[in-house]
FIDRENKE-672186 format. One record per residue (C-alpha): x, y, z; residue number from 1; residue in one letter. Coordinates in steps of 0.05 Angstrom, whole numbers. Example, Ala and Ser with C-alpha at 12.3 -4.5 7.8 and 13.67 -1.06 7.14 Angstrom:
BEGIN
@x = 246&y = -90&z = 156&seq = 1&type = A $
@x = 273&y = -21&z = 143&seq = 2&type = S $
***
This chain:
BEGIN
@x = 2986&y = 2057&z = -2337&seq = 1&type = M $
@x = 2986&y = 2128&z = -2365&seq = 2&type = S $
@x = 3027&y = 2184&z = -2337&seq = 3&type = A $
@x = 2964&y = 2219&z = -2314&seq = 4&type = Q $
@x = 2942&y = 2153&z = -2278&seq = 5&type = D $
@x = 3008&y = 2145&z = -2245&seq = 6&type = R $
@x = 3005&y = 2219&z = -2221&seq = 7&type = L $
@x = 2933&y = 2209&z = -2192&seq = 8&type = T $
@x = 2955&y = 2146&z = -2154&seq = 9&type = D $
@x = 3019&y = 2181&z = -2130&seq = 10&type = A $
@x = 2979&y = 2242&z = -2102&seq = 11&type = L $
@x = 2931&y = 2198&z = -2065&seq = 12&type = Y $
@x = 2984&y = 2158&z = -2038&seq = 13&type = G $
@x = 3021&y = 2221&z = -2014&seq = 14&type = L $
@x = 2956&y = 2242&z = -1981&seq = 15&type = G $
@x = 2952&y = 2176&z = -1942&seq = 16&type = W $
@x = 3026&y = 2174&z = -1923&seq = 17&type = S $
@x = 3037&y = 2248&z = -1906&seq = 18&type = T $
@x = 2970&y = 2281&z = -1882&seq = 19&type = V $
@x = 2956&y = 2226&z = -1831&seq = 20&type = K $
@x = 3021&y = 2247&z = -1797&seq = 21&type = K $
@x = 3007&y = 2321&z = -1791&seq = 22&type = L $
@x = 2980&y = 2349&z = -1723&seq = 23&type = P $
@x = 2906&y = 2360&z = -1731&seq = 24&type = E $
@x = 2905&y = 2435&z = -1729&seq = 25&type = P $
@x = 2956&y = 2436&z = -1787&seq = 26&type = V $
@x = 2916&y = 2387&z = -1828&seq = 27&type = A $
@x = 2853&y = 2427&z = -1817&seq = 28&type = V $
@x = 2889&y = 2492&z = -1840&seq = 29&type = R $
@x = 2919&y = 2457&z = -1898&seq = 30&type = L $
@x = 2850&y = 2431&z = -1921&seq = 31&type = G $
@x = 2824&y = 2504&z = -1915&seq = 32&type = H $
@x = 2882&y = 2530&z = -1958&seq = 33&type = T $
@x = 2872&y = 2481&z = -2015&seq = 34&type = I $
@x = 2796&y = 2489&z = -2014&seq = 35&type = A $
@x = 2805&y = 2564&z = -2020&seq = 36&type = D $
@x = 2852&y = 2557&z = -2075&seq = 37&type = L $
@x = 2808&y = 2510&z = -2115&seq = 38&type = A $
@x = 2747&y = 2558&z = -2101&seq = 39&type = W $
@x = 2785&y = 2618&z = -2127&seq = 40&type = K $
@x = 2803&y = 2580&z = -2195&seq = 41&type = Q $
@x = 2730&y = 2567&z = -2208&seq = 42&type = R $
@x = 2745&y = 2500&z = -2244&seq = 43&type = G $
@x = 2689&y = 2454&z = -2270&seq = 44&type = K $
@x = 2675&y = 2422&z = -2204&seq = 45&type = G $
@x = 2665&y = 2488&z = -2165&seq = 46&type = V $
@x = 2619&y = 2515&z = -2222&seq = 47&type = R $
@x = 2577&y = 2451&z = -2220&seq = 48&type = R $
@x = 2573&y = 2451&z = -2147&seq = 49&type = M $
@x = 2545&y = 2521&z = -2148&seq = 50&type = E $
@x = 2496&y = 2501&z = -2204&seq = 51&type = S $
@x = 2473&y = 2443&z = -2160&seq = 52&type = N $
@x = 2465&y = 2491&z = -2098&seq = 53&type = Y $
@x = 2422&y = 2534&z = -2138&seq = 54&type = A $
@x = 2369&y = 2479&z = -2146&seq = 55&type = R $
@x = 2377&y = 2465&z = -2070&seq = 56&type = V $
@x = 2370&y = 2536&z = -2049&seq = 57&type = V $
@x = 2324&y = 2568&z = -2101&seq = 58&type = P $
@x = 2326&y = 2641&z = -2105&seq = 59&type = G $
@x = 2396&y = 2646&z = -2077&seq = 60&type = A $
@x = 2435&y = 2708&z = -2106&seq = 61&type = S $
@x = 2501&y = 2697&z = -2139&seq = 62&type = P $
@x = 2535&y = 2721&z = -2077&seq = 63&type = E $
@x = 2501&y = 2670&z = -2035&seq = 64&type = R $
@x = 2518&y = 2614&z = -2083&seq = 65&type = L $
@x = 2591&y = 2637&z = -2081&seq = 66&type = A $
@x = 2589&y = 2633&z = -2005&seq = 67&type = E $
@x = 2559&y = 2566&z = -2009&seq = 68&type = L $
@x = 2609&y = 2538&z = -2058&seq = 69&type = S $
@x = 2667&y = 2565&z = -2016&seq = 70&type = R $
@x = 2642&y = 2531&z = -1955&seq = 71&type = A $
@x = 2625&y = 2469&z = -1997&seq = 72&type = G $
@x = 2696&y = 2464&z = -2020&seq = 73&type = M $
@x = 2720&y = 2473&z = -1948&seq = 74&type = R $
@x = 2673&y = 2417&z = -1924&seq = 75&type = S $
@x = 2695&y = 2372&z = -1984&seq = 76&type = Y $
@x = 2770&y = 2383&z = -1963&seq = 77&type = L $
@x = 2752&y = 2369&z = -1892&seq = 78&type = R $
@x = 2725&y = 2303&z = -1917&seq = 79&type = Y $
@x = 2791&y = 2287&z = -1952&seq = 80&type = W $
@x = 2835&y = 2312&z = -1894&seq = 81&type = M $
@x = 2796&y = 2264&z = -1846&seq = 82&type = E $
@x = 2798&y = 2208&z = -1893&seq = 83&type = S $
@x = 2872&y = 2213&z = -1901&seq = 84&type = F $
@x = 2881&y = 2214&z = -1826&seq = 85&type = R $
@x = 2827&y = 2162&z = -1806&seq = 86&type = L $
@x = 2874&y = 2102&z = -1810&seq = 87&type = P $
@x = 2919&y = 2134&z = -1755&seq = 88&type = A $
@x = 2860&y = 2156&z = -1712&seq = 89&type = W $
@x = 2855&y = 2119&z = -1645&seq = 90&type = S $
@x = 2792&y = 2081&z = -1628&seq = 91&type = K $
@x = 2776&y = 2138&z = -1578&seq = 92&type = E $
@x = 2784&y = 2191&z = -1631&seq = 93&type = R $
@x = 2740&y = 2153&z = -1680&seq = 94&type = V $
@x = 2684&y = 2143&z = -1624&seq = 95&type = K $
@x = 2689&y = 2218&z = -1605&seq = 96&type = A $
@x = 2689&y = 2243&z = -1677&seq = 97&type = G $
@x = 2616&y = 2227&z = -1693&seq = 98&type = F $
@x = 2552&y = 2242&z = -1656&seq = 99&type = D $
@x = 2488&y = 2213&z = -1692&seq = 100&type = P $
@x = 2418&y = 2218&z = -1669&seq = 101&type = K $
@x = 2366&y = 2161&z = -1671&seq = 102&type = D $
@x = 2416&y = 2104&z = -1674&seq = 103&type = V $
@x = 2361&y = 2059&z = -1641&seq = 104&type = H $
@x = 2330&y = 2050&z = -1709&seq = 105&type = H $
@x = 2391&y = 2013&z = -1731&seq = 106&type = L $
@x = 2411&y = 1976&z = -1667&seq = 107&type = T $
@x = 2334&y = 1953&z = -1654&seq = 108&type = E $
@x = 2331&y = 1927&z = -1726&seq = 109&type = G $
@x = 2394&y = 1885&z = -1718&seq = 110&type = L $
@x = 2372&y = 1861&z = -1650&seq = 111&type = A $
@x = 2306&y = 1839&z = -1680&seq = 112&type = A $
@x = 2347&y = 1793&z = -1727&seq = 113&type = G $
@x = 2329&y = 1830&z = -1790&seq = 114&type = K $
@x = 2385&y = 1855&z = -1836&seq = 115&type = G $
@x = 2390&y = 1931&z = -1844&seq = 116&type = V $
@x = 2409&y = 1975&z = -1902&seq = 117&type = I $
@x = 2434&y = 2044&z = -1886&seq = 118&type = L $
@x = 2430&y = 2091&z = -1948&seq = 119&type = A $
@x = 2465&y = 2155&z = -1947&seq = 120&type = L $
@x = 2476&y = 2216&z = -1998&seq = 121&type = P $
@x = 2545&y = 2245&z = -2007&seq = 122&type = H $
@x = 2542&y = 2289&z = -1945&seq = 123&type = L $
@x = 2601&y = 2302&z = -1897&seq = 124&type = A $
@x = 2641&y = 2241&z = -1886&seq = 125&type = N $
@x = 2608&y = 2174&z = -1896&seq = 126&type = W $
@x = 2677&y = 2140&z = -1883&seq = 127&type = D $
@x = 2677&y = 2167&z = -1816&seq = 128&type = L $
@x = 2606&y = 2145&z = -1803&seq = 129&type = A $
@x = 2625&y = 2075&z = -1827&seq = 130&type = G $
@x = 2688&y = 2074&z = -1777&seq = 131&type = A $
@x = 2644&y = 2095&z = -1719&seq = 132&type = W $
@x = 2594&y = 2036&z = -1734&seq = 133&type = V $
@x = 2651&y = 1985&z = -1732&seq = 134&type = T $
@x = 2686&y = 2019&z = -1676&seq = 135&type = T $
@x = 2634&y = 2047&z = -1628&seq = 136&type = Q $
@x = 2579&y = 1995&z = -1641&seq = 137&type = L $
@x = 2625&y = 1939&z = -1658&seq = 138&type = G $
@x = 2580&y = 1921&z = -1720&seq = 139&type = I $
@x = 2616&y = 1900&z = -1783&seq = 140&type = P $
@x = 2583&y = 1918&z = -1850&seq = 141&type = F $
@x = 2588&y = 1909&z = -1924&seq = 142&type = T $
@x = 2591&y = 1963&z = -1973&seq = 143&type = T $
@x = 2608&y = 1972&z = -2049&seq = 144&type = V $
@x = 2661&y = 2013&z = -2085&seq = 145&type = A $
@x = 2661&y = 2038&z = -2155&seq = 146&type = E $
@x = 2720&y = 2013&z = -2195&seq = 147&type = R $
@x = 2766&y = 2070&z = -2204&seq = 148&type = L $
@x = 2821&y = 2080&z = -2252&seq = 149&type = K $
@x = 2880&y = 2067&z = -2247&seq = 150&type = P $
@x = 2868&y = 1998&z = -2215&seq = 151&type = E $
@x = 2921&y = 2015&z = -2164&seq = 152&type = T $
@x = 2878&y = 2073&z = -2139&seq = 153&type = L $
@x = 2817&y = 2029&z = -2128&seq = 154&type = Y $
@x = 2862&y = 1981&z = -2091&seq = 155&type = D $
@x = 2881&y = 2037&z = -2046&seq = 156&type = R $
@x = 2809&y = 2055&z = -2027&seq = 157&type = F $
@x = 2792&y = 1983&z = -2018&seq = 158&type = V $
@x = 2849&y = 1975&z = -1969&seq = 159&type = A $
@x = 2835&y = 2039&z = -1935&seq = 160&type = Y $
@x = 2760&y = 2020&z = -1924&seq = 161&type = R $
@x = 2779&y = 1950&z = -1902&seq = 162&type = E $
@x = 2825&y = 1978&z = -1854&seq = 163&type = G $
@x = 2769&y = 2014&z = -1822&seq = 164&type = L $
@x = 2731&y = 1947&z = -1815&seq = 165&type = G $
@x = 2690&y = 1948&z = -1878&seq = 166&type = M $
@x = 2677&y = 1891&z = -1925&seq = 167&type = E $
@x = 2684&y = 1924&z = -1995&seq = 168&type = V $
@x = 2653&y = 1894&z = -2059&seq = 169&type = L $
@x = 2666&y = 1917&z = -2129&seq = 170&type = P $
@x = 2608&y = 1956&z = -2158&seq = 171&type = H $
@x = 2617&y = 1921&z = -2227&seq = 172&type = S $
@x = 2622&y = 1849&z = -2242&seq = 173&type = G $
@x = 2546&y = 1833&z = -2227&seq = 174&type = G $
@x = 2560&y = 1791&z = -2162&seq = 175&type = T $
@x = 2551&y = 1849&z = -2111&seq = 176&type = A $
@x = 2476&y = 1847&z = -2109&seq = 177&type = F $
@x = 2474&y = 1772&z = -2091&seq = 178&type = G $
@x = 2528&y = 1779&z = -2040&seq = 179&type = T $
@x = 2494&y = 1841&z = -2004&seq = 180&type = L $
@x = 2428&y = 1800&z = -2004&seq = 181&type = A $
@x = 2462&y = 1741&z = -1970&seq = 182&type = R $
@x = 2494&y = 1788&z = -1917&seq = 183&type = R $
@x = 2423&y = 1818&z = -1905&seq = 184&type = L $
@x = 2389&y = 1747&z = -1897&seq = 185&type = R $
@x = 2440&y = 1730&z = -1846&seq = 186&type = D $
@x = 2420&y = 1790&z = -1806&seq = 187&type = G $
@x = 2477&y = 1833&z = -1827&seq = 188&type = G $
@x = 2485&y = 1908&z = -1844&seq = 189&type = L $
@x = 2497&y = 1938&z = -1910&seq = 190&type = V $
@x = 2516&y = 2012&z = -1924&seq = 191&type = C $
@x = 2506&y = 2045&z = -1991&seq = 192&type = L $
@x = 2516&y = 2115&z = -2015&seq = 193&type = V $
@x = 2454&y = 2125&z = -2060&seq = 194&type = A $
@x = 2443&y = 2193&z = -2086&seq = 195&type = D $
@x = 2467&y = 2187&z = -2156&seq = 196&type = R $
@x = 2458&y = 2134&z = -2212&seq = 197&type = D $
@x = 2468&y = 2148&z = -2283&seq = 198&type = L $
@x = 2453&y = 2077&z = -2307&seq = 199&type = S $
@x = 2395&y = 2057&z = -2346&seq = 200&type = A $
@x = 2368&y = 2020&z = -2283&seq = 201&type = S $
@x = 2366&y = 2082&z = -2242&seq = 202&type = G $
@x = 2301&y = 2099&z = -2213&seq = 203&type = V $
@x = 2272&y = 2170&z = -2232&seq = 204&type = E $
@x = 2252&y = 2214&z = -2170&seq = 205&type = V $
@x = 2230&y = 2282&z = -2156&seq = 206&type = D $
@x = 2291&y = 2317&z = -2126&seq = 207&type = F $
@x = 2287&y = 2391&z = -2107&seq = 208&type = F $
@x = 2230&y = 2399&z = -2159&seq = 209&type = G $
@x = 2264&y = 2367&z = -2219&seq = 210&type = D $
@x = 2279&y = 2295&z = -2241&seq = 211&type = T $
@x = 2340&y = 2256&z = -2221&seq = 212&type = A $
@x = 2362&y = 2187&z = -2222&seq = 213&type = R $
@x = 2378&y = 2144&z = -2160&seq = 214&type = M $
@x = 2397&y = 2073&z = -2153&seq = 215&type = P $
@x = 2344&y = 2019&z = -2145&seq = 216&type = A $
@x = 2390&y = 1974&z = -2105&seq = 217&type = G $
@x = 2372&y = 1996&z = -2033&seq = 218&type = P $
@x = 2293&y = 1986&z = -2047&seq = 219&type = A $
@x = 2304&y = 1923&z = -2086&seq = 220&type = L $
@x = 2348&y = 1892&z = -2030&seq = 221&type = L $
@x = 2297&y = 1911&z = -1977&seq = 222&type = A $
@x = 2240&y = 1878&z = -2016&seq = 223&type = Q $
@x = 2277&y = 1815&z = -2031&seq = 224&type = Q $
@x = 2305&y = 1804&z = -1962&seq = 225&type = T $
@x = 2259&y = 1833&z = -1915&seq = 226&type = G $
@x = 2315&y = 1883&z = -1888&seq = 227&type = A $
@x = 2299&y = 1950&z = -1858&seq = 228&type = L $
@x = 2316&y = 2007&z = -1904&seq = 229&type = L $
@x = 2340&y = 2068&z = -1863&seq = 230&type = L $
@x = 2363&y = 2134&z = -1894&seq = 231&type = P $
@x = 2419&y = 2170&z = -1860&seq = 232&type = V $
@x = 2439&y = 2243&z = -1867&seq = 233&type = T $
@x = 2505&y = 2274&z = -1840&seq = 234&type = L $
@x = 2532&y = 2343&z = -1829&seq = 235&type = W $
@x = 2590&y = 2385&z = -1799&seq = 236&type = Y $
@x = 2583&y = 2441&z = -1749&seq = 237&type = D $
@x = 2635&y = 2490&z = -1722&seq = 238&type = D $
@x = 2667&y = 2433&z = -1680&seq = 239&type = T $
@x = 2714&y = 2374&z = -1696&seq = 240&type = P $
@x = 2653&y = 2329&z = -1686&seq = 241&type = V $
@x = 2611&y = 2305&z = -1743&seq = 242&type = M $
@x = 2534&y = 2301&z = -1734&seq = 243&type = R $
@x = 2483&y = 2256&z = -1764&seq = 244&type = G $
@x = 2412&y = 2225&z = -1760&seq = 245&type = R $
@x = 2387&y = 2155&z = -1776&seq = 246&type = V $
@x = 2317&y = 2166&z = -1807&seq = 247&type = H $
@x = 2257&y = 2122&z = -1793&seq = 248&type = P $
@x = 2248&y = 2062&z = -1836&seq = 249&type = P $
@x = 2227&y = 2066&z = -1910&seq = 250&type = V $
@x = 2168&y = 2018&z = -1910&seq = 251&type = E $
@x = 2156&y = 1970&z = -1968&seq = 252&type = V $
@x = 2087&y = 1987&z = -1999&seq = 253&type = P $
@x = 2035&y = 1931&z = -1989&seq = 254&type = E $
@x = 2011&y = 1931&z = -2060&seq = 255&type = S $
@x = 2040&y = 1945&z = -2130&seq = 256&type = G $
@x = 2088&y = 1912&z = -2178&seq = 257&type = T $
@x = 2159&y = 1907&z = -2157&seq = 258&type = R $
@x = 2177&y = 1968&z = -2203&seq = 259&type = A $
@x = 2121&y = 2007&z = -2172&seq = 260&type = E $
@x = 2144&y = 1991&z = -2101&seq = 261&type = K $
@x = 2218&y = 2007&z = -2117&seq = 262&type = T $
@x = 2195&y = 2076&z = -2147&seq = 263&type = S $
@x = 2157&y = 2093&z = -2080&seq = 264&type = V $
@x = 2210&y = 2071&z = -2036&seq = 265&type = M $
@x = 2269&y = 2107&z = -2076&seq = 266&type = T $
@x = 2227&y = 2170&z = -2075&seq = 267&type = Q $
@x = 2221&y = 2163&z = -2001&seq = 268&type = A $
@x = 2294&y = 2158&z = -1999&seq = 269&type = L $
@x = 2305&y = 2221&z = -2044&seq = 270&type = A $
@x = 2259&y = 2259&z = -1995&seq = 271&type = D $
@x = 2297&y = 2240&z = -1932&seq = 272&type = A $
@x = 2364&y = 2259&z = -1968&seq = 273&type = F $
@x = 2332&y = 2326&z = -1989&seq = 274&type = A $
@x = 2314&y = 2345&z = -1917&seq = 275&type = T $
@x = 2386&y = 2332&z = -1897&seq = 276&type = G $
@x = 2414&y = 2368&z = -1955&seq = 277&type = I $
@x = 2368&y = 2429&z = -1954&seq = 278&type = A $
@x = 2390&y = 2438&z = -1879&seq = 279&type = D $
@x = 2465&y = 2432&z = -1892&seq = 280&type = H $
@x = 2472&y = 2446&z = -1967&seq = 281&type = P $
@x = 2547&y = 2465&z = -1960&seq = 282&type = E $
@x = 2563&y = 2394&z = -1936&seq = 283&type = D $
@x = 2533&y = 2360&z = -1999&seq = 284&type = W $
@x = 2595&y = 2342&z = -2039&seq = 285&type = H $
@x = 2562&y = 2337&z = -2107&seq = 286&type = M $
@x = 2614&y = 2364&z = -2160&seq = 287&type = L $
@x = 2582&y = 2324&z = -2217&seq = 288&type = Q $
@x = 2517&y = 2332&z = -2258&seq = 289&type = R $
@x = 2459&y = 2299&z = -2224&seq = 290&type = L $
@x = 2391&y = 2320&z = -2252&seq = 291&type = W $
@x = 2370&y = 2294&z = -2323&seq = 292&type = L $
@x = 2361&y = 2365&z = -2347&seq = 293&type = A $
@x = 2434&y = 2379&z = -2334&seq = 294&type = D $
@x = 2456&y = 2310&z = -2361&seq = 295&type = L $
@x = 2423&y = 2321&z = -2427&seq = 296&type = D $
@x = 2374&y = 2379&z = -2437&seq = 297&type = P $
@x = 2349&y = 2351&z = -2504&seq = 298&type = E $
@x = 2332&y = 2279&z = -2482&seq = 299&type = K $
@x = 2337&y = 2284&z = -2406&seq = 300&type = G $
@x = 2383&y = 2224&z = -2411&seq = 301&type = R $
@x = 2460&y = 2214&z = -2393&seq = 302&type = P $
***
């Protein structure tokens, strides 16, 4: 393991071991301080965040984009402060920390014996939403995690999410899709973050007026298993409670090839994500390139 990898792993370990012990107001202030320092340095992530916000809020002035990126960094650090503290939260604190609308789409789908796929963008704190599902609703679910480097850091994230009641599968290796399909056929719940895919199998969608790629997995799983596909959007307000909405199901088209159906369904997901992101752009934690024109202006490919 390189020195950089050891440092990265140590910093995350420090976060989980130390931040969770802080009183909540202290953790909030610490998050604001770190966010503001990072924003003032205007590193690559902050500049990319502003570039992404410029697509979400067309016509925004440089001053407005700067305001959004500062709020975005504070939202991003709120996610991290909450995530470091979640393992120490009581069940009551988890239950009180999230207030979603239209959860009946999820509960009714599961009660009908269908599997359910929840697909989310990188909005607010998807880990808190997952912890709420396992704690408040008492529903276990399966998700996937990208293999991070160093391996010890990936192990930390897996242990963290498993500690919140999730079954975590590695994204790489080729076996995740089959396991997810089995869970869904058994009437289970699968949750996937699904607003960015740079692989060759990503589906091209229109997203805020330009082309981006999003993963085909949610739509393919719904077609193959008959599970409900439900978009979910999340946001913060000025309270300690995160808000959210479960959107109506994305239907499988009655006609067309599998690729055509997947394209239509993934576009419907993108449209639902865009609604939530447009309403709360500062809570969209996208610090990387997303649109094909940004990935490679010449070829439109990563």
